[in-house]
C-alpha positions in Angstrom: -37.2 1.2 -10.4 -34.3 -1.1 -9.5 -35.1 -4.8 -9.1 -33.0 -7.3 -7.1 -32.9 -11.0 -6.9 -32.6 -13.3 -3.9 -29.0 -13.9 -4.9 -28.3 -10.2 -4.9 -29.6 -10.1 -1.3 -27.2 -12.8 -0.3 -24.3 -10.8 -1.6 -25.5 -7.8 0.5 -25.6 -10.1 3.6 -22.0 -11.2 2.9 -20.9 -7.5 2.6 -22.5 -6.8 6.0 -20.7 -9.9 7.4 -17.4 -8.8 5.9 -17.8 -5.3 7.4 -18.8 -6.5 10.9 -16.6 -6.8 13.9 -15.5 -10.4 14.8 -17.8 -12.0 17.4 -16.3 -12.6 20.8 -18.3 -15.8 21.0 -16.9 -19.3 20.4 -18.2 -21.2 17.4 -20.2 -23.4 19.8 -21.9 -20.4 21.3 -22.6 -19.0 17.9 -24.3 -22.3 16.9 -26.4 -22.1 20.1 -27.8 -18.7 18.9 -28.7 -20.3 15.5 -26.8 -17.8 13.4 -28.1 -14.6 14.9 -24.5 -13.3 14.7 -24.3 -14.2 11.0 -25.7 -11.8 8.5 -26.0 -14.4 5.8 -28.1 -16.6 8.1 -30.1 -13.7 9.2 -30.8 -12.8 5.6 -31.9 -16.4 5.0 -34.4 -16.0 7.8 -35.7 -12.7 6.5 -36.1 -14.1 3.0 -38.0 -17.1 4.4 -40.3 -14.8 6.3 -40.8 -12.0 3.8 -40.7 -14.0 0.5 -39.9 -11.2 -2.0 -36.6 -9.5 -2.6 -38.1 -6.1 -2.1 -39.8 -6.9 1.2 -36.7 -8.8 2.4 -34.4 -6.0 1.6 -36.5 -3.4 3.4 -36.8 -5.6 6.4 -33.1 -6.5 6.6 -31.8 -3.0 6.3 -34.8 -1.2 7.8 -35.2 -3.3 11.0 -31.9 -4.9 11.6 -29.8 -1.8 10.8 -32.3 0.5 12.5 -32.9 2.6 9.5 -36.8 2.6 9.4 -38.7 3.9 12.4 -41.6 5.7 10.6 -43.2 6.2 7.2 -40.7 9.0 6.3 -37.6 6.9 7.0 -39.2 3.9 5.2 -39.7 6.1 2.1 -36.1 7.4 2.3 -34.7 3.9 2.5 -37.0 2.7 -0.3 -36.0 5.6 -2.6 -32.3 5.0 -1.8 -32.6 1.3 -2.7 -34.9 1.4 -5.6 -34.9 4.8 -7.2 -31.4 6.4 -6.6 -29.3 5.8 -9.6 -26.1 3.7 -9.4 -24.0 6.7 -10.4 -24.9 8.3 -7.0 -23.6 5.3 -5.1 -19.8 6.2 -5.0 -20.8 9.4 -3.0 -21.7 7.1 -0.1 -18.8 4.7 0.0 -17.1 6.5 2.9 -20.3 7.3 4.9 -19.9 6.6 8.7 -21.8 6.9 11.9 -25.6 6.5 11.5 -25.1 6.5 7.7 -22.8 3.5 7.7 -25.6 1.4 6.2 -25.4 3.6 3.1 -21.7 2.8 2.6 -22.6 -1.0 2.8 -25.5 -0.6 0.4 -23.4 1.5 -2.0 -20.6 -1.1 -2.0 -23.2 -3.8 -2.7 -25.0 -1.9 -5.5 -21.7 -1.2 -7.2 -20.7 -4.8 -6.9 -23.9 -6.1 -8.4 -24.1 -3.2 -10.9 -27.7 -2.3 -10.1 
């Protein structure tokens, strides 16, 4: 089983941020919404709430990237994150559409080498 650190999760949040479209809001408007348009700040909130890297990672991708909606999809995400070997990650780098989250996760896992 792969294990991740809180610092690993922060790298994932930055990858999400780097791959997101620029916000049409002004910096003042963004501050009003307390970072809800910032993946790193969102990850901080998730980590604060969930406490562990595993639970935080499942919540961040599962809920905020709309991947988990039942027990089967939860298990699929969990397996992809924790049991799929790193050598399978390059296969997902160019995933698009509903699978775009896999491309982000693959990029992250290759970056952290886990």
